PDB file of N, CA, C and O in Angstrom:
ATOM      1  N   MET A   1      70.349 -16.104 222.881  1.00  0.00           N
ATOM      2  CA  MET A   1      70.634 -14.788 222.322  1.00  0.00           C
ATOM      3  C   MET A   1      72.094 -14.429 222.603  1.00  0.00           C
ATOM      4  O   MET A   1      72.631 -14.807 223.645  1.00  0.00           O
ATOM      5  N   ALA A   2      72.726 -13.723 221.711  1.00  0.00           N
ATOM      6  CA  ALA A   2      74.126 -13.340 221.857  1.00  0.00           C
ATOM      7  C   ALA A   2      74.285 -12.350 223.002  1.00  0.00           C
ATOM      8  O   ALA A   2      73.426 -11.496 223.224  1.00  0.00           O
ATOM      9  N   GLU A   3      75.392 -12.474 223.724  1.00  0.00           N
ATOM     10  CA  GLU A   3      75.696 -11.573 224.820  1.00  0.00           C
ATOM     11  C   GLU A   3      76.668 -10.504 224.358  1.00  0.00           C
ATOM     12  O   GLU A   3      77.425 -10.712 223.409  1.00  0.00           O
ATOM     13  N   GLU A   4      76.649  -9.351 225.032  1.00  0.00           N
ATOM     14  CA  GLU A   4      77.629  -8.310 224.771  1.00  0.00           C
ATOM     15  C   GLU A   4      78.980  -8.783 225.285  1.00  0.00           C
ATOM     16  O   GLU A   4      79.051  -9.440 226.324  1.00  0.00           O
ATOM     17  N   GLN A   5      80.032  -8.462 224.584  1.00  0.00           N
ATOM     18  CA  GLN A   5      81.380  -8.855 224.982  1.00  0.00           C
ATOM     19  C   GLN A   5      82.253  -7.620 224.984  1.00  0.00           C
ATOM     20  O   GLN A   5      82.263  -6.874 224.005  1.00  0.00           O
ATOM     21  N   LYS A   6      82.987  -7.384 226.062  1.00  0.00           N
ATOM     22  CA  LYS A   6      83.820  -6.192 226.149  1.00  0.00           C
ATOM     23  C   LYS A   6      85.098  -6.313 225.340  1.00  0.00           C
ATOM     24  O   LYS A   6      85.638  -5.297 224.902  1.00  0.00           O
ATOM     25  N   ASN A   7      85.599  -7.518 225.129  1.00  0.00           N
ATOM     26  CA  ASN A   7      86.819  -7.720 224.372  1.00  0.00           C
ATOM     27  C   ASN A   7      86.482  -7.742 222.881  1.00  0.00           C
ATOM     28  O   ASN A   7      85.780  -8.650 222.437  1.00  0.00           O
ATOM     29  N   PRO A   8      86.959  -6.771 222.089  1.00  0.00           N
ATOM     30  CA  PRO A   8      86.596  -6.729 220.668  1.00  0.00           C
ATOM     31  C   PRO A   8      87.207  -7.855 219.843  1.00  0.00           C
ATOM     32  O   PRO A   8      86.856  -8.020 218.675  1.00  0.00           O
ATOM     33  N   GLU A   9      88.121  -8.640 220.435  1.00  0.00           N
ATOM     34  CA  GLU A   9      88.747  -9.728 219.704  1.00  0.00           C
ATOM     35  C   GLU A   9      87.889 -10.985 219.695  1.00  0.00           C
ATOM     36  O   GLU A   9      88.164 -11.910 218.931  1.00  0.00           O
ATOM     37  N   THR A  10      86.848 -11.037 220.535  1.00  0.00           N
ATOM     38  CA  THR A  10      85.989 -12.219 220.583  1.00  0.00           C
ATOM     39  C   THR A  10      84.535 -11.806 220.672  1.00  0.00           C
ATOM     40  O   THR A  10      84.215 -10.698 221.102  1.00  0.00           O
ATOM     41  N   THR A  11      83.673 -12.695 220.267  1.00  0.00           N
ATOM     42  CA  THR A  11      82.245 -12.522 220.474  1.00  0.00           C
ATOM     43  C   THR A  11      81.726 -13.798 221.107  1.00  0.00           C
ATOM     44  O   THR A  11      82.362 -14.847 221.012  1.00  0.00           O
ATOM     45  N   ILE A  12      80.578 -13.710 221.749  1.00  0.00           N
ATOM     46  CA  ILE A  12      79.953 -14.899 222.329  1.00  0.00           C
ATOM     47  C   ILE A  12      78.632 -15.106 221.626  1.00  0.00           C
ATOM     48  O   ILE A  12      77.815 -14.191 221.519  1.00  0.00           O
ATOM     49  N   ASN A  13      78.431 -16.325 221.146  1.00  0.00           N
ATOM     50  CA  ASN A  13      77.161 -16.668 220.529  1.00  0.00           C
ATOM     51  C   ASN A  13      76.703 -18.003 221.090  1.00  0.00           C
ATOM     52  O   ASN A  13      77.251 -18.474 222.086  1.00  0.00           O
ATOM     53  N   GLU A  14      75.714 -18.616 220.471  1.00  0.00           N
ATOM     54  CA  GLU A  14      75.163 -19.875 220.959  1.00  0.00           C
ATOM     55  C   GLU A  14      76.215 -20.976 221.035  1.00  0.00           C
ATOM     56  O   GLU A  14      76.071 -21.908 221.825  1.00  0.00           O
ATOM     57  N   GLU A  15      77.256 -20.885 220.236  1.00  0.00           N
ATOM     58  CA  GLU A  15      78.305 -21.899 220.200  1.00  0.00           C
ATOM     59  C   GLU A  15      79.430 -21.602 221.184  1.00  0.00           C
ATOM     60  O   GLU A  15      80.364 -22.396 221.290  1.00  0.00           O
ATOM     61  N   GLY A  16      79.373 -20.486 221.905  1.00  0.00           N
ATOM     62  CA  GLY A  16      80.422 -20.109 222.845  1.00  0.00           C
ATOM     63  C   GLY A  16      81.296 -19.009 222.280  1.00  0.00           C
ATOM     64  O   GLY A  16      80.961 -18.422 221.252  1.00  0.00           O
ATOM     65  N   PRO A  17      82.442 -18.711 222.952  1.00  0.00           N
ATOM     66  CA  PRO A  17      83.327 -17.636 222.488  1.00  0.00           C
ATOM     67  C   PRO A  17      83.906 -17.937 221.100  1.00  0.00           C
ATOM     68  O   PRO A  17      84.236 -19.079 220.780  1.00  0.00           O
ATOM     69  N   LYS A  18      84.017 -16.903 220.305  1.00  0.00           N
ATOM     70  CA  LYS A  18      84.543 -17.041 218.946  1.00  0.00           C
ATOM     71  C   LYS A  18      85.472 -15.860 218.682  1.00  0.00           C
ATOM     72  O   LYS A  18      85.072 -14.705 218.832  1.00  0.00           O
ATOM     73  N   LYS A  19      86.692 -16.146 218.295  1.00  0.00           N
ATOM     74  CA  LYS A  19      87.667 -15.090 218.014  1.00  0.00           C
ATOM     75  C   LYS A  19      87.277 -14.364 216.729  1.00  0.00           C
ATOM     76  O   LYS A  19      86.874 -15.001 215.755  1.00  0.00           O
ATOM     77  N   THR A  20      87.393 -13.040 216.720  1.00  0.00           N
ATOM     78  CA  THR A  20      87.000 -12.254 215.554  1.00  0.00           C
ATOM     79  C   THR A  20      88.104 -11.352 215.014  1.00  0.00           C
ATOM     80  O   THR A  20      87.952 -10.780 213.934  1.00  0.00           O
ATOM     81  N   SER A  21      89.217 -11.211 215.744  1.00  0.00           N
ATOM     82  CA  SER A  21      90.346 -10.427 215.234  1.00  0.00           C
ATOM     83  C   SER A  21      91.642 -10.999 215.799  1.00  0.00           C
ATOM     84  O   SER A  21      91.646 -11.678 216.826  1.00  0.00           O
ATOM     85  N   TRP A  22      92.742 -10.709 215.106  1.00  0.00           N
ATOM     86  CA  TRP A  22      94.043 -11.291 215.418  1.00  0.00           C
ATOM     87  C   TRP A  22      95.133 -10.214 215.449  1.00  0.00           C
ATOM     88  O   TRP A  22      95.957 -10.166 214.536  1.00  0.00           O
ATOM     89  N   PRO A  23      95.161  -9.358 216.460  1.00  0.00           N
ATOM     90  CA  PRO A  23      96.200  -8.320 216.515  1.00  0.00           C
ATOM     91  C   PRO A  23      97.604  -8.900 216.687  1.00  0.00           C
ATOM     92  O   PRO A  23      98.591  -8.253 216.339  1.00  0.00           O
ATOM     93  N   GLU A  24      97.692 -10.108 217.217  1.00  0.00           N
ATOM     94  CA  GLU A  24      99.003 -10.710 217.463  1.00  0.00           C
ATOM     95  C   GLU A  24      99.743 -11.110 216.191  1.00  0.00           C
ATOM     96  O   GLU A  24     100.931 -11.424 216.260  1.00  0.00           O
ATOM     97  N   VAL A  25      99.079 -11.110 215.023  1.00  0.00           N
ATOM     98  CA  VAL A  25      99.755 -11.507 213.782  1.00  0.00           C
ATOM     99  C   VAL A  25     100.324 -10.322 213.009  1.00  0.00           C
ATOM    100  O   VAL A  25     101.003 -10.520 212.001  1.00  0.00           O
ATOM    101  N   VAL A  26     100.065  -9.104 213.455  1.00  0.00           N
ATOM    102  CA  VAL A  26     100.638  -7.926 212.779  1.00  0.00           C
ATOM    103  C   VAL A  26     102.165  -8.039 212.839  1.00  0.00           C
ATOM    104  O   VAL A  26     102.743  -8.233 213.908  1.00  0.00           O
ATOM    105  N   GLY A  27     102.801  -7.914 211.683  1.00  0.00           N
ATOM    106  CA  GLY A  27     104.248  -8.032 211.584  1.00  0.00           C
ATOM    107  C   GLY A  27     104.722  -9.404 211.142  1.00  0.00           C
ATOM    108  O   GLY A  27     105.878  -9.555 210.745  1.00  0.00           O
ATOM    109  N   LEU A  28     103.847 -10.421 211.202  1.00  0.00           N
ATOM    110  CA  LEU A  28     104.189 -11.755 210.708  1.00  0.00           C
ATOM    111  C   LEU A  28     104.028 -11.799 209.194  1.00  0.00           C
ATOM    112  O   LEU A  28     103.451 -10.886 208.603  1.00  0.00           O
ATOM    113  N   THR A  29     104.534 -12.850 208.567  1.00  0.00           N
ATOM    114  CA  THR A  29     104.293 -13.027 207.137  1.00  0.00           C
ATOM    115  C   THR A  29     102.839 -13.456 206.932  1.00  0.00           C
ATOM    116  O   THR A  29     102.179 -13.908 207.868  1.00  0.00           O
ATOM    117  N   ALA A  30     102.357 -13.313 205.720  1.00  0.00           N
ATOM    118  CA  ALA A  30     100.983 -13.714 205.409  1.00  0.00           C
ATOM    119  C   ALA A  30     100.778 -15.207 205.679  1.00  0.00           C
ATOM    120  O   ALA A  30      99.737 -15.603 206.205  1.00  0.00           O
ATOM    121  N   ASP A  31     101.758 -16.031 205.326  1.00  0.00           N
ATOM    122  CA  ASP A  31     101.643 -17.474 205.566  1.00  0.00           C
ATOM    123  C   ASP A  31     101.534 -17.792 207.050  1.00  0.00           C
ATOM    124  O   ASP A  31     100.700 -18.604 207.452  1.00  0.00           O
ATOM    125  N   GLU A  32     102.371 -17.158 207.867  1.00  0.00           N
ATOM    126  CA  GLU A  32     102.315 -17.381 209.316  1.00  0.00           C
ATOM    127  C   GLU A  32     100.968 -16.941 209.879  1.00  0.00           C
ATOM    128  O   GLU A  32     100.379 -17.626 210.714  1.00  0.00           O
ATOM    129  N   ALA A  33     100.488 -15.788 209.412  1.00  0.00           N
ATOM    130  CA  ALA A  33      99.202 -15.271 209.885  1.00  0.00           C
ATOM    131  C   ALA A  33      98.058 -16.202 209.486  1.00  0.00           C
ATOM    132  O   ALA A  33      97.181 -16.489 210.301  1.00  0.00           O
ATOM    133  N   GLU A  34      98.062 -16.673 208.239  1.00  0.00           N
ATOM    134  CA  GLU A  34      97.013 -17.586 207.783  1.00  0.00           C
ATOM    135  C   GLU A  34      96.961 -18.843 208.644  1.00  0.00           C
ATOM    136  O   GLU A  34      95.877 -19.282 209.029  1.00  0.00           O
ATOM    137  N   LYS A  35      98.105 -19.422 208.947  1.00  0.00           N
ATOM    138  CA  LYS A  35      98.144 -20.638 209.773  1.00  0.00           C
ATOM    139  C   LYS A  35      97.534 -20.386 211.142  1.00  0.00           C
ATOM    140  O   LYS A  35      96.754 -21.204 211.629  1.00  0.00           O
ATOM    141  N   LYS A  36      97.876 -19.265 211.770  1.00  0.00           N
ATOM    142  CA  LYS A  36      97.353 -18.925 213.091  1.00  0.00           C
ATOM    143  C   LYS A  36      95.843 -18.702 213.031  1.00  0.00           C
ATOM    144  O   LYS A  36      95.106 -19.209 213.877  1.00  0.00           O
ATOM    145  N   ILE A  37      95.387 -17.955 212.049  1.00  0.00           N
ATOM    146  CA  ILE A  37      93.961 -17.627 211.939  1.00  0.00           C
ATOM    147  C   ILE A  37      93.141 -18.885 211.672  1.00  0.00           C
ATOM    148  O   ILE A  37      92.105 -19.092 212.304  1.00  0.00           O
ATOM    149  N   ILE A  38      93.589 -19.720 210.750  1.00  0.00           N
ATOM    150  CA  ILE A  38      92.849 -20.941 210.419  1.00  0.00           C
ATOM    151  C   ILE A  38      92.845 -21.906 211.599  1.00  0.00           C
ATOM    152  O   ILE A  38      91.878 -22.644 211.791  1.00  0.00           O
ATOM    153  N   LYS A  39      93.916 -21.909 212.391  1.00  0.00           N
ATOM    154  CA  LYS A  39      93.950 -22.745 213.598  1.00  0.00           C
ATOM    155  C   LYS A  39      92.885 -22.290 214.594  1.00  0.00           C
ATOM    156  O   LYS A  39      92.243 -23.119 215.239  1.00  0.00           O
ATOM    157  N   ASP A  40      92.695 -20.972 214.721  1.00  0.00           N
ATOM    158  CA  ASP A  40      91.727 -20.416 215.665  1.00  0.00           C
ATOM    159  C   ASP A  40      90.290 -20.485 215.166  1.00  0.00           C
ATOM    160  O   ASP A  40      89.360 -20.584 215.966  1.00  0.00           O
ATOM    161  N   MET A  41      90.103 -20.432 213.856  1.00  0.00           N
ATOM    162  CA  MET A  41      88.755 -20.350 213.298  1.00  0.00           C
ATOM    163  C   MET A  41      88.740 -20.986 211.918  1.00  0.00           C
ATOM    164  O   MET A  41      89.544 -20.637 211.055  1.00  0.00           O
ATOM    165  N   LEU A  42      87.830 -21.911 211.718  1.00  0.00           N
ATOM    166  CA  LEU A  42      87.692 -22.525 210.403  1.00  0.00           C
ATOM    167  C   LEU A  42      87.065 -21.496 209.469  1.00  0.00           C
ATOM    168  O   LEU A  42      85.879 -21.183 209.576  1.00  0.00           O
ATOM    169  N   CYS A  43      87.876 -20.976 208.552  1.00  0.00           N
ATOM    170  CA  CYS A  43      87.416 -19.925 207.648  1.00  0.00           C
ATOM    171  C   CYS A  43      88.313 -19.927 206.427  1.00  0.00           C
ATOM    172  O   CYS A  43      89.252 -20.718 206.336  1.00  0.00           O
ATOM    173  N   PHE A  44      88.025 -19.045 205.497  1.00  0.00           N
ATOM    174  CA  PHE A  44      88.956 -18.857 204.395  1.00  0.00           C
ATOM    175  C   PHE A  44      89.559 -17.464 204.525  1.00  0.00           C
ATOM    176  O   PHE A  44      88.934 -16.546 205.054  1.00  0.00           O
ATOM    177  N   THR A  45      90.773 -17.329 204.036  1.00  0.00           N
ATOM    178  CA  THR A  45      91.479 -16.060 204.131  1.00  0.00           C
ATOM    179  C   THR A  45      91.755 -15.516 202.741  1.00  0.00           C
ATOM    180  O   THR A  45      91.852 -16.263 201.767  1.00  0.00           O
ATOM    181  N   GLU A  46      91.877 -14.212 202.674  1.00  0.00           N
ATOM    182  CA  GLU A  46      92.274 -13.522 201.444  1.00  0.00           C
ATOM    183  C   GLU A  46      93.453 -12.626 201.802  1.00  0.00           C
ATOM    184  O   GLU A  46      93.420 -11.929 202.816  1.00  0.00           O
ATOM    185  N   VAL A  47      94.478 -12.643 200.985  1.00  0.00           N
ATOM    186  CA  VAL A  47      95.638 -11.786 201.215  1.00  0.00           C
ATOM    187  C   VAL A  47      95.631 -10.680 200.167  1.00  0.00           C
ATOM    188  O   VAL A  47      95.528 -10.946 198.969  1.00  0.00           O
ATOM    189  N   HIS A  48      95.743  -9.432 200.631  1.00  0.00           N
ATOM    190  CA  HIS A  48      95.728  -8.250 199.760  1.00  0.00           C
ATOM    191  C   HIS A  48      96.863  -7.319 200.146  1.00  0.00           C
ATOM    192  O   HIS A  48      97.292  -7.301 201.299  1.00  0.00           O
ATOM    193  N   LEU A  49      97.355  -6.539 199.175  1.00  0.00           N
ATOM    194  CA  LEU A  49      98.273  -5.456 199.508  1.00  0.00           C
ATOM    195  C   LEU A  49      97.510  -4.422 200.321  1.00  0.00           C
ATOM    196  O   LEU A  49      96.311  -4.234 200.113  1.00  0.00           O
ATOM    197  N   LYS A  50      98.182  -3.754 201.237  1.00  0.00           N
ATOM    198  CA  LYS A  50      97.488  -2.874 202.184  1.00  0.00           C
ATOM    199  C   LYS A  50      96.721  -1.726 201.539  1.00  0.00           C
ATOM    200  O   LYS A  50      95.766  -1.230 202.139  1.00  0.00           O
ATOM    201  N   ASP A  51      97.095  -1.291 200.358  1.00  0.00           N
ATOM    202  CA  ASP A  51      96.384  -0.199 199.695  1.00  0.00           C
ATOM    203  C   ASP A  51      95.467  -0.676 198.573  1.00  0.00           C
ATOM    204  O   ASP A  51      94.891   0.139 197.851  1.00  0.00           O
ATOM    205  N   GLN A  52      95.331  -1.976 198.426  1.00  0.00           N
ATOM    206  CA  GLN A  52      94.502  -2.541 197.365  1.00  0.00           C
ATOM    207  C   GLN A  52      93.018  -2.414 197.738  1.00  0.00           C
ATOM    208  O   GLN A  52      92.628  -2.806 198.838  1.00  0.00           O
ATOM    209  N   PRO A  53      92.201  -1.881 196.849  1.00  0.00           N
ATOM    210  CA  PRO A  53      90.764  -1.790 197.148  1.00  0.00           C
ATOM    211  C   PRO A  53      90.121  -3.177 197.143  1.00  0.00           C
ATOM    212  O   PRO A  53      90.503  -4.056 196.370  1.00  0.00           O
ATOM    213  N   VAL A  54      89.140  -3.347 198.020  1.00  0.00           N
ATOM    214  CA  VAL A  54      88.386  -4.599 198.091  1.00  0.00           C
ATOM    215  C   VAL A  54      86.901  -4.262 198.183  1.00  0.00           C
ATOM    216  O   VAL A  54      86.533  -3.146 198.549  1.00  0.00           O
ATOM    217  N   PHE A  55      86.059  -5.224 197.853  1.00  0.00           N
ATOM    218  CA  PHE A  55      84.619  -5.023 197.986  1.00  0.00           C
ATOM    219  C   PHE A  55      84.265  -4.871 199.458  1.00  0.00           C
ATOM    220  O   PHE A  55      84.919  -5.456 200.322  1.00  0.00           O
ATOM    221  N   CYS A  56      83.252  -4.103 199.738  1.00  0.00           N
ATOM    222  CA  CYS A  56      82.836  -3.838 201.118  1.00  0.00           C
ATOM    223  C   CYS A  56      81.765  -4.814 201.601  1.00  0.00           C
ATOM    224  O   CYS A  56      81.005  -4.500 202.518  1.00  0.00           O
ATOM    225  N   ASP A  57      81.704  -5.986 200.993  1.00  0.00           N
ATOM    226  CA  ASP A  57      80.731  -6.971 201.452  1.00  0.00           C
ATOM    227  C   ASP A  57      81.217  -7.620 202.736  1.00  0.00           C
ATOM    228  O   ASP A  57      82.407  -7.567 203.047  1.00  0.00           O
ATOM    229  N   TYR A  58      80.305  -8.233 203.486  1.00  0.00           N
ATOM    230  CA  TYR A  58      80.643  -8.873 204.751  1.00  0.00           C
ATOM    231  C   TYR A  58      80.419 -10.370 204.624  1.00  0.00           C
ATOM    232  O   TYR A  58      79.392 -10.812 204.108  1.00  0.00           O
ATOM    233  N   CYS A  59      81.386 -11.147 205.099  1.00  0.00           N
ATOM    234  CA  CYS A  59      81.266 -12.603 205.115  1.00  0.00           C
ATOM    235  C   CYS A  59      81.819 -13.084 206.451  1.00  0.00           C
ATOM    236  O   CYS A  59      82.991 -12.863 206.754  1.00  0.00           O
ATOM    237  N   ASP A  60      80.980 -13.743 207.254  1.00  0.00           N
ATOM    238  CA  ASP A  60      81.415 -14.164 208.583  1.00  0.00           C
ATOM    239  C   ASP A  60      82.332 -15.385 208.565  1.00  0.00           C
ATOM    240  O   ASP A  60      82.739 -15.865 209.624  1.00  0.00           O
ATOM    241  N   LYS A  61      82.657 -15.886 207.396  1.00  0.00           N
ATOM    242  CA  LYS A  61      83.582 -17.009 207.261  1.00  0.00           C
ATOM    243  C   LYS A  61      84.877 -16.601 206.547  1.00  0.00           C
ATOM    244  O   LYS A  61      85.652 -17.453 206.113  1.00  0.00           O
ATOM    245  N   ARG A  62      85.099 -15.279 206.433  1.00  0.00           N
ATOM    246  CA  ARG A  62      86.278 -14.773 205.727  1.00  0.00           C
ATOM    247  C   ARG A  62      87.084 -13.853 206.645  1.00  0.00           C
ATOM    248  O   ARG A  62      86.530 -13.087 207.433  1.00  0.00           O
ATOM    249  N   VAL A  63      88.397 -13.953 206.517  1.00  0.00           N
ATOM    250  CA  VAL A  63      89.313 -13.016 207.179  1.00  0.00           C
ATOM    251  C   VAL A  63      90.255 -12.483 206.099  1.00  0.00           C
ATOM    252  O   VAL A  63      90.951 -13.253 205.436  1.00  0.00           O
ATOM    253  N   ARG A  64      90.269 -11.177 205.932  1.00  0.00           N
ATOM    254  CA  ARG A  64      91.183 -10.553 204.982  1.00  0.00           C
ATOM    255  C   ARG A  64      92.465 -10.174 205.705  1.00  0.00           C
ATOM    256  O   ARG A  64      92.437  -9.636 206.812  1.00  0.00           O
ATOM    257  N   ILE A  65      93.591 -10.465 205.059  1.00  0.00           N
ATOM    258  CA  ILE A  65      94.903 -10.146 205.600  1.00  0.00           C
ATOM    259  C   ILE A  65      95.543  -9.126 204.659  1.00  0.00           C
ATOM    260  O   ILE A  65      95.751  -9.409 203.479  1.00  0.00           O
ATOM    261  N   PHE A  66      95.850  -7.958 205.178  1.00  0.00           N
ATOM    262  CA  PHE A  66      96.478  -6.909 204.383  1.00  0.00           C
ATOM    263  C   PHE A  66      97.963  -6.865 204.706  1.00  0.00           C
ATOM    264  O   PHE A  66      98.355  -6.749 205.868  1.00  0.00           O
ATOM    265  N   VAL A  67      98.785  -6.960 203.666  1.00  0.00           N
ATOM    266  CA  VAL A  67     100.238  -7.006 203.850  1.00  0.00           C
ATOM    267  C   VAL A  67     100.906  -5.785 203.219  1.00  0.00           C
ATOM    268  O   VAL A  67     100.374  -5.156 202.304  1.00  0.00           O
ATOM    269  N   ASP A  68     102.090  -5.478 203.745  1.00  0.00           N
ATOM    270  CA  ASP A  68     102.871  -4.381 203.179  1.00  0.00           C
ATOM    271  C   ASP A  68     103.747  -4.912 202.041  1.00  0.00           C
ATOM    272  O   ASP A  68     103.627  -6.075 201.656  1.00  0.00           O
ATOM    273  N   SER A  69     104.617  -4.072 201.511  1.00  0.00           N
ATOM    274  CA  SER A  69     105.451  -4.467 200.368  1.00  0.00           C
ATOM    275  C   SER A  69     106.464  -5.553 200.712  1.00  0.00           C
ATOM    276  O   SER A  69     107.015  -6.193 199.816  1.00  0.00           O
ATOM    277  N   ASP A  70     106.714  -5.767 202.006  1.00  0.00           N
ATOM    278  CA  ASP A  70     107.625  -6.832 202.447  1.00  0.00           C
ATOM    279  C   ASP A  70     106.885  -8.150 202.709  1.00  0.00           C
ATOM    280  O   ASP A  70     107.504  -9.144 203.090  1.00  0.00           O
ATOM    281  N   GLY A  71     105.577  -8.158 202.506  1.00  0.00           N
ATOM    282  CA  GLY A  71     104.795  -9.369 202.748  1.00  0.00           C
ATOM    283  C   GLY A  71     104.435  -9.586 204.205  1.00  0.00           C
ATOM    284  O   GLY A  71     104.006 -10.678 204.579  1.00  0.00           O
ATOM    285  N   LYS A  72     104.603  -8.562 205.035  1.00  0.00           N
ATOM    286  CA  LYS A  72     104.266  -8.642 206.458  1.00  0.00           C
ATOM    287  C   LYS A  72     102.874  -8.066 206.688  1.00  0.00           C
ATOM    288  O   LYS A  72     102.466  -7.121 206.013  1.00  0.00           O
ATOM    289  N   VAL A  73     102.153  -8.637 207.639  1.00  0.00           N
ATOM    290  CA  VAL A  73     100.796  -8.178 207.950  1.00  0.00           C
ATOM    291  C   VAL A  73     100.868  -6.734 208.451  1.00  0.00           C
ATOM    292  O   VAL A  73     101.595  -6.422 209.394  1.00  0.00           O
ATOM    293  N   ALA A  74     100.096  -5.860 207.796  1.00  0.00           N
ATOM    294  CA  ALA A  74     100.146  -4.429 208.085  1.00  0.00           C
ATOM    295  C   ALA A  74      99.071  -3.976 209.073  1.00  0.00           C
ATOM    296  O   ALA A  74      99.303  -3.054 209.854  1.00  0.00           O
ATOM    297  N   TYR A  75      97.898  -4.614 209.048  1.00  0.00           N
ATOM    298  CA  TYR A  75      96.767  -4.226 209.895  1.00  0.00           C
ATOM    299  C   TYR A  75      96.228  -5.467 210.592  1.00  0.00           C
ATOM    300  O   TYR A  75      96.452  -6.591 210.142  1.00  0.00           O
ATOM    301  N   THR A  76      95.523  -5.255 211.686  1.00  0.00           N
ATOM    302  CA  THR A  76      94.900  -6.361 212.416  1.00  0.00           C
ATOM    303  C   THR A  76      93.845  -7.021 211.543  1.00  0.00           C
ATOM    304  O   THR A  76      92.872  -6.372 211.159  1.00  0.00           O
ATOM    305  N   PRO A  77      94.021  -8.306 211.220  1.00  0.00           N
ATOM    306  CA  PRO A  77      92.987  -9.025 210.457  1.00  0.00           C
ATOM    307  C   PRO A  77      91.756  -9.251 211.334  1.00  0.00           C
ATOM    308  O   PRO A  77      91.870  -9.459 212.542  1.00  0.00           O
ATOM    309  N   HIS A  78      90.585  -9.206 210.710  1.00  0.00           N
ATOM    310  CA  HIS A  78      89.342  -9.471 211.443  1.00  0.00           C
ATOM    311  C   HIS A  78      88.323 -10.137 210.524  1.00  0.00           C
ATOM    312  O   HIS A  78      88.433 -10.090 209.299  1.00  0.00           O
ATOM    313  N   VAL A  79      87.346 -10.746 211.144  1.00  0.00           N
ATOM    314  CA  VAL A  79      86.278 -11.426 210.401  1.00  0.00           C
ATOM    315  C   VAL A  79      85.518 -10.395 209.589  1.00  0.00           C
ATOM    316  O   VAL A  79      85.282  -9.279 210.052  1.00  0.00           O
ATOM    317  N   GLY A  80      85.142 -10.762 208.402  1.00  0.00           N
ATOM    318  CA  GLY A  80      84.329  -9.879 207.584  1.00  0.00           C
ATOM    319  C   GLY A  80      84.680 -10.011 206.160  1.00  0.00           C
ATOM    320  O   GLY A  80      84.092  -9.337 205.314  1.00  0.00           O
TER     321      GLY A  80
END
């Protein structure tokens, strides 16, 4: 059974600790952020403008990256 984890950046499941958010990539380019996220977790990423609407569905293999007009990560990316 999954354990409670105090650090919101990781969760613990049957496979061990799993990173779920990447605050350290805020301010990087989308390409730099994608490389870091994919290195930490095998998933697919989506890049969106920070004010662009997206569907509210949840996917545990997806990380959305929201960028500003300069192409820099605007918000902390997280699984979902």
